[in-house]
Backbone as a printed PyTorch tensor [residue, N CA C, xyz], in Angstrom:
tensor([[[ 24.4080, -17.1730, -36.8410],
         [ 23.2040, -17.4320, -36.0840],
         [ 22.7030, -16.1040, -35.5140]],

        [[ 21.4220, -15.9570, -35.4360],
         [ 20.8540, -14.7030, -34.9460],
         [ 19.9070, -14.9750, -33.7920]],

        [[ 19.9130, -14.0630, -32.8590],
         [ 18.9340, -14.0760, -31.7610],
         [ 18.1340, -12.7920, -31.8890]],

        [[ 16.8290, -12.9020, -31.7490],
         [ 15.9640, -11.7290, -31.7830],
         [ 15.1640, -11.7310, -30.4970]],

        [[ 15.1470, -10.6030, -29.7990],
         [ 14.2790, -10.4980, -28.6480],
         [ 13.5270,  -9.1860, -28.6990]],

        [[ 12.3460,  -9.2250, -28.1370],
         [ 11.4770,  -8.0560, -28.1530],
         [ 11.2160,  -7.6250, -26.7240]],

        [[ 11.3690,  -6.3460, -26.4840],
         [ 11.0660,  -5.7960, -25.1660],
         [  9.8020,  -4.9740, -25.3070]],

        [[  8.8200,  -5.2910, -24.5040],
         [  7.5380,  -4.5920, -24.5650],
         [  7.2810,  -3.9180, -23.2260]],

        [[  7.0530,  -2.6330, -23.2660],
         [  6.7750,  -1.8530, -22.0600],
         [  5.3530,  -1.3310, -22.1880]],

        [[  4.5320,  -1.6270, -21.2010],
         [  3.1410,  -1.1700, -21.2620],
         [  2.7650,  -0.4730, -19.9700]],

        [[  1.8860,   0.4720, -20.1080],
         [  1.2260,   1.0680, -18.9610],
         [ -0.1980,   1.3760, -19.4020]],

        [[ -0.9480,   2.0570, -18.5830],
         [ -2.3550,   2.2610, -18.9280],
         [ -2.5580,   3.1710, -20.1250]],

        [[ -1.5230,   3.9080, -20.5680],
         [ -1.6910,   4.8610, -21.6600],
         [ -1.0330,   4.4200, -22.9670]],

        [[  0.1100,   3.7470, -22.8680],
         [  0.8580,   3.4420, -24.0950],
         [  1.4250,   2.0260, -24.0720]],

        [[  1.7530,   1.5550, -25.2390],
         [  2.5000,   0.3090, -25.3880],
         [  3.7200,   0.6520, -26.2290]],

        [[  4.8840,   0.3880, -25.6930],
         [  6.1220,   0.6640, -26.4070],
         [  6.8130,  -0.6720, -26.6680]],

        [[  7.2560,  -0.8740, -27.8730],
         [  7.8760,  -2.1530, -28.2050],
         [  9.1880,  -1.8870, -28.9240]],

        [[ 10.2450,  -2.5210, -28.4660],
         [ 11.5570,  -2.4030, -29.0910],
         [ 12.0200,  -3.8010, -29.4790]],

        [[ 12.5730,  -3.9330, -30.6630],
         [ 13.0570,  -5.2310, -31.1230],
         [ 14.5760,  -5.1300, -31.2730]],

        [[ 15.2920,  -6.1250, -30.7380],
         [ 16.7500,  -6.1450, -30.7880],
         [ 17.2230,  -7.4050, -31.4970]],

        [[ 18.3090,  -7.2780, -32.2510],
         [ 18.8720,  -8.4090, -32.9880],
         [ 20.3320,  -8.5600, -32.5970]],

        [[ 20.7720,  -9.8060, -32.5110],
         [ 22.1780, -10.0890, -32.2590],
         [ 22.6250, -11.1570, -33.2520]],

        [[ 23.6800, -10.8340, -33.9850],
         [ 24.2390, -11.7900, -34.9340],
         [ 25.5590, -12.2850, -34.3650]],

        [[ 25.6500, -13.5920, -34.1900],
         [ 26.8900, -14.1700, -33.6730],
         [ 27.0010, -15.6200, -34.1140]],

        [[ 28.2260, -16.1060, -34.1460],
         [ 28.4600, -17.5190, -34.4660],
         [ 28.8060, -18.3050, -33.1970]],

        [[ 28.9730, -17.6120, -32.1020],
         [ 29.4000, -18.2370, -30.8580],
         [ 28.2050, -18.8260, -30.1020]],

        [[ 28.1710, -20.1520, -29.9920],
         [ 27.1000, -20.8060, -29.2470],
         [ 27.1910, -20.4600, -27.7590]],

        [[ 28.4070, -20.2550, -27.2580],
         [ 28.6080, -19.9040, -25.8510],
         [ 27.9780, -18.5370, -25.5590]],

        [[ 28.1840, -17.5750, -26.4380],
         [ 27.6120, -16.2480, -26.2550],
         [ 26.0740, -16.3200, -26.2850]],

        [[ 25.5410, -17.0900, -27.2330],
         [ 24.0890, -17.2480, -27.3280],
         [ 23.5520, -17.8850, -26.0500]],

        [[ 24.2460, -18.8910, -25.5640],
         [ 23.8250, -19.5700, -24.3400],
         [ 23.7930, -18.6030, -23.1570]],

        [[ 24.8210, -17.7550, -23.0410],
         [ 24.8720, -16.7840, -21.9380],
         [ 23.7410, -15.7620, -22.0480]],

        [[ 23.4680, -15.3050, -23.2500],
         [ 22.3950, -14.3200, -23.4480],
         [ 21.0390, -14.9460, -23.1270]],

        [[ 20.8180, -16.1810, -23.5780],
         [ 19.5570, -16.8610, -23.2700],
         [ 19.4040, -17.0620, -21.7640]],

        [[ 20.4850, -17.4240, -21.0870],
         [ 20.4530, -17.6010, -19.6250],
         [ 20.1240, -16.2750, -18.9440]],

        [[ 20.7290, -15.1870, -19.4170],
         [ 20.4600, -13.8630, -18.8590],
         [ 18.9770, -13.5310, -18.9570]],

        [[ 18.3810, -13.7640, -20.1350],
         [ 16.9690, -13.4100, -20.3140],
         [ 16.0520, -14.3160, -19.5050]],

        [[ 16.4300, -15.5720, -19.3090],
         [ 15.6180, -16.4490, -18.4590],
         [ 15.6320, -15.9500, -17.0150]],

        [[ 16.7970, -15.5090, -16.5430],
         [ 16.9210, -14.9930, -15.1700],
         [ 16.1630, -13.6870, -15.0240]],

        [[ 16.2650, -12.8160, -16.0130],
         [ 15.6540, -11.4860, -15.9440],
         [ 14.1770, -11.4670, -16.3080]],

        [[ 13.6730, -12.5660, -16.8340],
         [ 12.2840, -12.6080, -17.2980],
         [ 11.3230, -12.3790, -16.1370]],

        [[ 10.3970, -11.4720, -16.3260],
         [  9.3940, -11.1610, -15.3110],
         [  8.2140, -12.1110, -15.4580]],

        [[  7.6130, -12.5100, -14.3400],
         [  6.4290, -13.3680, -14.4630],
         [  5.2700, -12.6020, -15.1030]],

        [[  4.3970, -13.3250, -15.7950],
         [  3.2540, -12.7030, -16.4550],
         [  2.2380, -12.1580, -15.4700]],

        [[  2.1470, -12.7840, -14.3230],
         [  1.1650, -12.3400, -13.3340],
         [  1.8690, -11.7460, -12.1320]],

        [[  1.2440, -10.7690, -11.5320],
         [  1.7930, -10.1310, -10.3420],
         [  1.5420, -11.0400,  -9.1490]],

        [[  2.5630, -11.2570,  -8.3620],
         [  2.4320, -12.0950,  -7.1840],
         [  2.0140, -11.2020,  -6.0230]],

        [[  0.8330, -11.4940,  -5.4570],
         [  0.3520, -10.6830,  -4.3440],
         [ -0.0140, -11.5860,  -3.1710]],

        [[  0.0670, -11.0140,  -1.9930],
         [ -0.1990, -11.7740,  -0.7760],
         [ -1.7040, -11.9340,  -0.5480]],

        [[ -2.0600, -12.7850,   0.4110],
         [ -3.4690, -12.9860,   0.7630],
         [ -4.0890, -11.6840,   1.2550]],

        [[ -3.3110, -10.9130,   2.0370],
         [ -3.8190,  -9.6380,   2.5550],
         [ -4.1130,  -8.6600,   1.4210]],

        [[ -3.2300,  -8.6290,   0.4150],
         [ -3.4490,  -7.7360,  -0.7260],
         [ -4.6920,  -8.1490,  -1.5150]],

        [[ -4.8980,  -9.4520,  -1.6520],
         [ -6.0880,  -9.9410,  -2.3450],
         [ -7.3410,  -9.4980,  -1.5870]],

        [[ -7.3320,  -9.6360,  -0.2560],
         [ -8.4810,  -9.2180,   0.5570],
         [ -8.7310,  -7.7210,   0.4280]],

        [[ -7.6730,  -6.9320,   0.4170],
         [ -7.8150,  -5.4760,   0.2670],
         [ -8.4290,  -5.1280,  -1.0840]],

        [[ -7.9630,  -5.7860,  -2.1340],
         [ -8.5230,  -5.5430,  -3.4660],
         [-10.0100,  -5.8820,  -3.5030]],

        [[-10.3820,  -7.0340,  -2.9240],
         [-11.7850,  -7.4420,  -2.8950],
         [-12.6220,  -6.4580,  -2.0840]],

        [[-12.0890,  -6.0320,  -0.9550],
         [-12.7970,  -5.0760,  -0.1090],
         [-13.0540,  -3.7830,  -0.8650]],

        [[-12.0400,  -3.3080,  -1.5920],
         [-12.2190,  -2.0810,  -2.3560],
         [-13.2620,  -2.2740,  -3.4580]],

        [[-13.1230,  -3.3680,  -4.2240],
         [-14.0600,  -3.6140,  -5.3290],
         [-15.5000,  -3.7300,  -4.8430]],

        [[-15.7150,  -4.4090,  -3.7260],
         [-17.0680,  -4.7190,  -3.2760],
         [-17.6900,  -3.6880,  -2.3350]],

        [[-16.8650,  -2.8940,  -1.6590],
         [-17.4350,  -2.0550,  -0.6060],
         [-17.1370,  -0.5650,  -0.7200]],

        [[-16.4300,  -0.1300,  -1.7470],
         [-16.1050,   1.2990,  -1.8070],
         [-17.3170,   2.1070,  -2.2760]],

        [[-17.3340,   3.3610,  -1.8470],
         [-18.3730,   4.2990,  -2.2790],
         [-17.6690,   5.5510,  -2.7780]],

        [[-18.1940,   6.1070,  -3.8370],
         [-17.6690,   7.3900,  -4.3070],
         [-18.6520,   8.4700,  -3.8930]],

        [[-18.1660,   9.3960,  -3.0850],
         [-18.9900,  10.4870,  -2.5950],
         [-18.3670,  11.7840,  -3.1000]],

        [[-19.0610,  12.4550,  -3.9820],
         [-18.5710,  13.6550,  -4.6870],
         [-17.1340,  13.4460,  -5.1410]],

        [[-16.1740,  14.1210,  -4.5160],
         [-14.7870,  14.0610,  -4.9880],
         [-13.8960,  13.1630,  -4.1400]],

        [[-14.4660,  12.1940,  -3.4590],
         [-13.6410,  11.3270,  -2.6290],
         [-14.2000,   9.9110,  -2.6280]],

        [[-13.3670,   8.9810,  -2.2040],
         [-13.7620,   7.5870,  -2.0550],
         [-13.8870,   7.2750,  -0.5770]],

        [[-14.8430,   6.4390,  -0.2510],
         [-14.9860,   5.9400,   1.1160],
         [-14.7710,   4.4400,   1.0540]],

        [[-13.7860,   3.9600,   1.8060],
         [-13.4150,   2.5470,   1.7750],
         [-13.3020,   2.0360,   3.2000]],

        [[-13.8380,   0.8650,   3.4570],
         [-13.6960,   0.2410,   4.7700],
         [-12.2460,  -0.1670,   4.9780]],

        [[-11.8060,  -0.1160,   6.2170],
         [-10.4440,  -0.5360,   6.5300],
         [-10.4060,  -2.0420,   6.7610]],

        [[ -9.4060,  -2.7050,   6.2050],
         [ -9.2950,  -4.1500,   6.4460],
         [ -8.7030,  -4.4040,   7.8330]],

        [[ -9.1300,  -5.4790,   8.4530],
         [ -8.5920,  -5.8710,   9.7520],
         [ -8.0510,  -7.2800,   9.6610]],

        [[ -7.0170,  -7.5380,  10.4480],
         [ -6.4680,  -8.8920,  10.5150],
         [ -7.4790,  -9.8130,  11.1810]],

        [[ -7.5290, -11.0310,  10.7050],
         [ -8.4220, -12.0200,  11.3110],
         [ -7.9380, -12.3680,  12.7150]],

        [[ -6.6230, -12.3630,  12.9000],
         [ -6.0310, -12.7440,  14.1720],
         [ -6.0840, -11.5660,  15.1390]],

        [[ -6.9380, -11.6470,  16.1420],
         [ -7.0940, -10.5290,  17.0780],
         [ -5.8950, -10.3770,  18.0050]],

        [[ -5.0290, -11.3770,  18.0930],
         [ -3.8490, -11.2560,  18.9610],
         [ -2.9080, -10.1680,  18.4610]],

        [[ -3.0170,  -9.8040,  17.1810],
         [ -2.1890,  -8.7460,  16.6100],
         [ -2.4910,  -7.4150,  17.3020]],

        [[ -3.7320,  -7.2290,  17.7520],
         [ -4.1450,  -5.9630,  18.3420],
         [ -3.9780,  -5.8960,  19.8640]],

        [[ -3.4780,  -6.9300,  20.4750],
         [ -3.4350,  -6.9730,  21.9440],
         [ -2.6860,  -5.8060,  22.5600]],

        [[ -1.5620,  -5.4290,  21.9870],
         [ -0.7420,  -4.3680,  22.5620],
         [ -1.1200,  -2.9830,  22.0470]],

        [[ -2.1170,  -2.8900,  21.1860],
         [ -2.4080,  -1.6000,  20.5680],
         [ -2.8920,  -0.5700,  21.5860]],

        [[ -3.6650,  -0.9850,  22.5860],
         [ -4.1460,  -0.0360,  23.5940],
         [ -2.9800,   0.5010,  24.4220]],

        [[ -2.0930,  -0.3850,  24.8240],
         [ -0.9100,   0.0270,  25.5950],
         [ -0.0710,   0.9920,  24.7740]],

        [[  0.1660,   0.6510,  23.5190],
         [  0.9730,   1.5180,  22.6430],
         [  0.2810,   2.8530,  22.3910]],

        [[ -1.0380,   2.8400,  22.2500],
         [ -1.7740,   4.0830,  22.0310],
         [ -1.6300,   5.0070,  23.2380]],

        [[ -1.7250,   4.4640,  24.4430],
         [ -1.5570,   5.2970,  25.6420],
         [ -0.1370,   5.8290,  25.7670]],

        [[  0.8490,   5.0340,  25.3820],
         [  2.2390,   5.5180,  25.3890],
         [  2.3880,   6.7030,  24.4410]],

        [[  1.8290,   6.5670,  23.2200],
         [  1.9050,   7.6520,  22.2440],
         [  1.1790,   8.8910,  22.7480]],

        [[  0.0180,   8.7040,  23.4070],
         [ -0.7380,   9.8340,  23.9480],
         [  0.0700,  10.5590,  25.0140]],

        [[  0.6760,   9.8160,  25.9240],
         [  1.5030,  10.4530,  26.9760],
         [  2.6840,  11.2010,  26.3580]],

        [[  3.2990,  10.6030,  25.3520],
         [  4.4090,  11.2680,  24.6630],
         [  3.9320,  12.5810,  24.0320]],

        [[  2.7720,  12.5400,  23.3950],
         [  2.2090,  13.7250,  22.7490],
         [  1.8800,  14.8070,  23.7810]],

        [[  1.3240,  14.4110,  24.9050],
         [  0.9930,  15.3790,  25.9620],
         [  2.2500,  16.0610,  26.4990]],

        [[  3.3310,  15.2820,  26.6880],
         [  4.5960,  15.8890,  27.1470],
         [  5.1290,  16.8740,  26.1030]],

        [[  4.9810,  16.5160,  24.8560],
         [  5.4380,  17.3960,  23.7730],
         [  4.6300,  18.6950,  23.7440]],

        [[  3.3290,  18.5810,  23.9830],
         [  2.4740,  19.7780,  24.0270],
         [  2.8710,  20.6870,  25.1850]],

        [[  3.2860,  20.1240,  26.3010],
         [  3.7390,  20.9440,  27.4360],
         [  4.9840,  21.7370,  27.0560]],

        [[  5.8620,  21.1230,  26.2740],
         [  7.0790,  21.8180,  25.8400],
         [  6.8170,  22.8200,  24.7240]],

        [[  5.7670,  22.5630,  23.9110],
         [  5.5080,  23.3940,  22.7390],
         [  4.0060,  23.7060,  22.6280]],

        [[  3.5370,  24.7430,  23.3470],
         [  2.1060,  25.0800,  23.3370],
         [  1.5760,  25.4360,  21.9350]],

        [[  2.4260,  25.9950,  21.0740],
         [  2.0010,  26.3130,  19.7100],
         [  1.5850,  25.0460,  18.9570]],

        [[  2.3730,  24.0060,  19.1420],
         [  2.0710,  22.7320,  18.5080],
         [  0.7280,  22.1930,  19.0070]],

        [[  0.4520,  22.3630,  20.2810],
         [ -0.8160,  21.9020,  20.8420],
         [ -1.9970,  22.6360,  20.1890]],

        [[ -1.8590,  23.9240,  19.9920],
         [ -2.9250,  24.7160,  19.3550],
         [ -3.1390,  24.2450,  17.9110]],

        [[ -2.0430,  24.0160,  17.1950],
         [ -2.1430,  23.5290,  15.8120],
         [ -2.8040,  22.1520,  15.7650]],

        [[ -2.4440,  21.3080,  16.7020],
         [ -3.0000,  19.9560,  16.7430],
         [ -4.5050,  19.9870,  17.0230]],

        [[ -4.9080,  20.8040,  17.9870],
         [ -6.3350,  20.9280,  18.3280],
         [ -7.1070,  21.4560,  17.1210]],

        [[ -6.5520,  22.4380,  16.4380],
         [ -7.1890,  22.9920,  15.2480],
         [ -7.3450,  21.9170,  14.1690]],

        [[ -6.3070,  21.1440,  13.9760],
         [ -6.3180,  20.0630,  12.9880],
         [ -7.4000,  19.0290,  13.3330]],

        [[ -7.4770,  18.6250,  14.5890],
         [ -8.4650,  17.6260,  15.0040],
         [ -9.8830,  18.1940,  14.9130]],

        [[-10.0590,  19.4770,  15.2340],
         [-11.3730,  20.1080,  15.0920],
         [-11.8260,  20.0900,  13.6290]],

        [[-10.8830,  20.3450,  12.7290],
         [-11.1970,  20.3260,  11.3000],
         [-11.6590,  18.9310,  10.8720]],

        [[-11.0320,  17.9080,  11.3990],
         [-11.4540,  16.5370,  11.1040],
         [-12.9090,  16.3150,  11.4890]],

        [[-13.2950,  16.8330,  12.6440],
         [-14.6780,  16.6590,  13.0920],
         [-15.6440,  17.4990,  12.2600]],

        [[-15.2490,  18.7080,  11.9240],
         [-16.1090,  19.5900,  11.1310],
         [-16.4180,  18.9540,   9.7680]],

        [[-15.3960,  18.3940,   9.1150],
         [-15.5930,  17.7840,   7.7990],
         [-16.0510,  16.3290,   7.8790]],

        [[-16.3210,  15.8760,   9.0870],
         [-16.8170,  14.5100,   9.3330],
         [-15.8600,  13.4300,   8.8170]],

        [[-14.5470,  13.6900,   8.9460],
         [-13.5580,  12.6700,   8.6200],
         [-13.4460,  11.6610,   9.7520]],

        [[-13.9510,  12.0340,  10.9000],
         [-13.9400,  11.1400,  12.0550],
         [-15.2500,  11.2790,  12.7940]],

        [[-15.5300,  10.3100,  13.6310],
         [-16.7200,  10.3970,  14.4570],
         [-16.4380,   9.6900,  15.7720]],

        [[-17.1530,  10.0680,  16.7880],
         [-16.9980,   9.4580,  18.0990],
         [-17.7880,   8.1570,  18.1270]],

        [[-17.1360,   7.1280,  18.6140],
         [-17.7850,   5.8250,  18.7430],
         [-17.8150,   5.4620,  20.2190]],

        [[-18.9580,   5.0980,  20.6960],
         [-19.1000,   4.7180,  22.0950],
         [-19.1630,   3.2020,  22.2020]],

        [[-18.3540,   2.6500,  23.0720],
         [-18.3430,   1.2050,  23.2920],
         [-19.1130,   0.9040,  24.5670]],

        [[-19.8900,  -0.1540,  24.5790],
         [-20.5920,  -0.5090,  25.8190],
         [-19.5930,  -0.9190,  26.8970]],

        [[-19.9200,  -0.5500,  28.1340],
         [-19.0270,  -0.9060,  29.2400],
         [-19.1360,  -2.3930,  29.5090]],

        [[-17.9930,  -2.9950,  29.8120],
         [-17.9730,  -4.4220,  30.1150],
         [-18.4690,  -4.6350,  31.5430]],

        [[-19.2980,  -5.6050,  31.7200],
         [-19.7410,  -5.9500,  33.0630],
         [-19.2150,  -7.3280,  33.3900]],

        [[-18.6020,  -7.4280,  34.5600],
         [-18.0180,  -8.7240,  34.9490],
         [-18.8190,  -9.3500,  36.0320]]])
């Protein structure tokens, strides 16, 4: 009895295909090999999460190509409770960074230079939020 299986490896540039043959009279061996391939078999479709699907759609529908770079909107979680602690954590990180700059003035100069470069190349911009009135 013979078992033949084909392994196909593909990527965007090539398709590689290898064919393997096994000749045996042992039904037990054939059964084990078939079980192995069923366990190792990869699904035909990639399983992706809802967030990954949203990111893909956002990229497809909203990206812009500007000279040698892409501009893509950032995805946000629908659940705003995820962001509740972000302001507190941001201030903690800022205080930590300020203490580090006090210990290492060279690092502070490098950091300021880096942030200035971001503004010069318009990688960032200042956003003003309206003040809340209670």
